[in-house]
N, C-alpha and C positions, 0 to 999 in steps of 0.2 A: 968476476965475480967475486964480491966481496958478502962473508955470514958473517953475523950480527946477534951476538945475543943479549947483549944490556939495553935493555928499556932506554939510560940515557943515551949512549952510544949515538941507537938510532934513531932517538930525535934530534938531537945535536946535527947528526950527517944530514939529516932531513929538512932539519931551518936553514941551515951551512946551505945546502945545495939552490933552494926558495933563495935565497941571497942571492948566489950568482945568476937567479932569474931561471933557473933550469922546472921544470913540468916534471911532476913525478906521476906513472900510473901505479896503479898496487894490485893486486890479487888477493888477497886474504883467505888460507885455506886451513885445512887442518892434514895438511902432508897426505902420503898413501897417493900423490896424482897419478890421474888417467888422462889420455885425451883430451875428457874435457875441460881437465886443469889449464891442459897447452892448447888449446885453443884459444884458451882467457890470455894465455902468456904471449899469445902470441899478438894477438888484437891490441895487448897493452904497449908492446912495444910500440904501434906503431902510432901509440896515444898521447905517447910522455918522453919528455929525453930523458928520465931516467925509469926503468922497468926494478918495481921492488914487491916481490913475491912473499906472500908470510906463512909459515909453518909452526901452527898454534890450536893442540887438545885444549880446547876450553874445557873447561868441567864444569862450568856454571851454567853450561844449557844443557848439559844429560843429567834425567832425573833418574831417581831409584832402579834399582835392575835393569837401567841401557848399561850399552858397552862400551863405558869409558875407557874401564882397565885394558878391554881387547880391541880396542880401537884400531883395524891394521896402521902398520909404520915401517916405514923400509925409506931411513933418513939419503942412503947415499944413494939408492933409486931418485928418491925425488929432485935430490942435487944435480943428477947428471941430464935432468928432463929440464929442469928451470937454465942449465948451462946451454942446451941444445936449442933454447925458445930466448936467448936472450936476454936472460935477468941479470941485473943490476947488482944488485942486492937480496939476499934470504935474511929475514928478519927470523930469529927461531927462539923466543922468548919463554922463561918459563912459569909454572903456576903460582909459584911463589912469588917472580918479582914480577907478576901482573896481578895476583890479589895478596898483597901481603898482610901480614896480621894488622886485627884493627877496621882493615878493609869494611866496608857496610854501606857505599854509593853504587845505586842503580839504575837503568834509563827501560820505561817501561812505553809502550809504543800499545796503547789500548784496544782499541775497537779489533784493531788488526791483526794480534797476536791469538782471538778466542777464538774461529772456527779452525777445521779441519786442524793440520797436526798440533795445534793451542790448542786444542780439545782433549786429544788423545797426550798431549806432553803440555801438561801444563807450566810453566814457567820456563818453557823452552825459547821461548822468543827473546825473554827480557836475559838470558844469558846470552842468548847472542845481538842483540842491541847493545847493550854495559859494553861486550865485546869489544863489537864495533867501533864502538865509541872509542872504545880506551884506542884502538889500532888507529884509527883517523887521528886520534889526538897526537900517537906517538908518529903514525909515517910523514904526517903532513900530505895526501895525495892529494892532486888535482881532478884525476879521473878513478874511479875505482870502478873494478868489471866482478861481477857475479854472475853466475849461470841460472838459466831460468829454470832448469829440472828443478831445482828450490824454491819457489814461484811464490810462496810466500812469505818464504825470507825475504824475499828481492823487494816485495812489495815490504814487508815492515822498513827495512832499510830505506826504501828510496823517501819514505814519512818520515821517518825520524831525521835524516838530512834535510830534509827539507823543514818539519817544526825547529829542529834544533840553527835553524842557520848554516849548515856545515859548510863551508863552500868545497863541495867535494862534486862532482858529476859520476851519478851514478848509473853503470852500465847495463842492461841485461842480456846475456848471448844466450844464442841457441842450443836447444839439448841436442849431446851428442850422442849418439846412439852406434849400435855394435851392428852390423849389417845386417841381423835378424828382426832389430828394431828395440831392445832392451836398452835402456836408457843406463850411461854409464855409469855407477856411482862407485867408491870407495866399496862401499858392503855388500856390490857383491862380489867379493872375494870371501866372503860368507857359504856362501850359495853350494850346496852340493849338485854333483852333474845331472840330477833326475826336477831340484827344484829351480837349477837355473835354466833349465826347457821350460818349466812349469810358470818360471815367471817373465815368462813373452804374452802370459794373460795379460799383465798390465799395459802392453802397447795396444796388441790386438784390441782391446775395449774401447781404446783412444782410436786405433783405427775407425774402428767399425762408427762409431759416435761420429765423425769427419766424413763419410762415408752418406749417413745418413740425413746429415746436415746439408752436404752438396747436394742430395734428391730433392731437399726440399723442406725435411722436417724442424721445426720452431720448437716444437713442445719439450721444456727441461725435463719434463717426467717420461715425456715416452724414449728423450736420447738416455737418460737415465737410465732407464729399466732393458735400454737394449745393448750397454755396457757390462750393469750387472749382469744380464744374462748372457756376456760372455766369460766374466769369472765365475760364473755360476758353474761352468762345466771341466773349469782343473778345482781336481776334487784335495789337490793342494794349498791352496791359495783362501786364506782368510781376509774376506775385506774389514780395514778398518774405519774408512769411509771410503766414499763416491760420491761427490757434489758439483753440484751445478752452479757456479757462481759468475757474477758480477768480475769481469777482468781490472777491475781498478778499485770498487768496493769491497771485492768480497762476501756482499752478501746475497744471499738469496736467490737467485732469477726465474722466474716462470717462465718466458719466453727467452729464446736463445738467439744472439745475432751474433754480428761480424767480431767482436771484443768478447764473446763470455766465456769463460774458465771450464774446464771441467779436467778436477783433480780425482786423485785417487790415493790412497794408500792400502798396501795387501800384506799380508805377513803369511813369509816363504817360512812355514818351516819356524825357524827363529829370528828371520831376519825380516826386517819391516823393511818394504820401497817405496818409496814416494812416484809419480809419474802425472804427467797434467799436459792439457795441449788447450790454444787457444782457437775459436773453432775456424776460424773464418778467416784463419794467418795461414802464408804460404811457412811449409814443414821444409 
């Protein structure tokens, strides 16, 4: 496994591999890898001749008073995980290289970036779209894999790749959960034991929605209220949003079908967690 920090070296390496006819599968991350990331890497291993992992905590997607400075990291553990998943190259740029003095160009996906997490984290998805565009240009992937826990992020990146004619197949991978249902997230490490238990209200709310949908309920308002009632039973939980949206456009839905997204963000103490489900899909 090769570790590359210099942007030009990574780009020239990737271009050289492409000239040899190699296909590149890419998993961009902010590090502190967990089993969700590992599932992307294992799938990526089957999708390309060369598997590239990037680790970069992207400063321009963090707002004021967010957790940029405290974002968890364990580089040695990340390298062990990467090696165990068959990664060929780990790309580890730094902020100075990615955003040198005078940097002033950004990418914005307008409509998809506005609701849900975009409403409470203004500018967040501009930072995501910008860094992913840069990473695609540096790594030159044929295939890029993203987790569906960050559903809106996946939607933004898919739209961006389509709109800008980027020659990358963007693949969304299933949410990976703990045995008790909590969606894996690097930010779960912030939770105290009591908050960790309280966080189960997110997945319980989504299970309630899926059960009511399976029983025939199709009213978005009714299903939303069912989910809100579950979270209201947890005194430590403060809801940022809980929305029923079209799974493709993220527009509000009045009725629910097999492609409807139910997405939520909840704060437990100082930790903000997100989760979602597509109600008619297998989980």
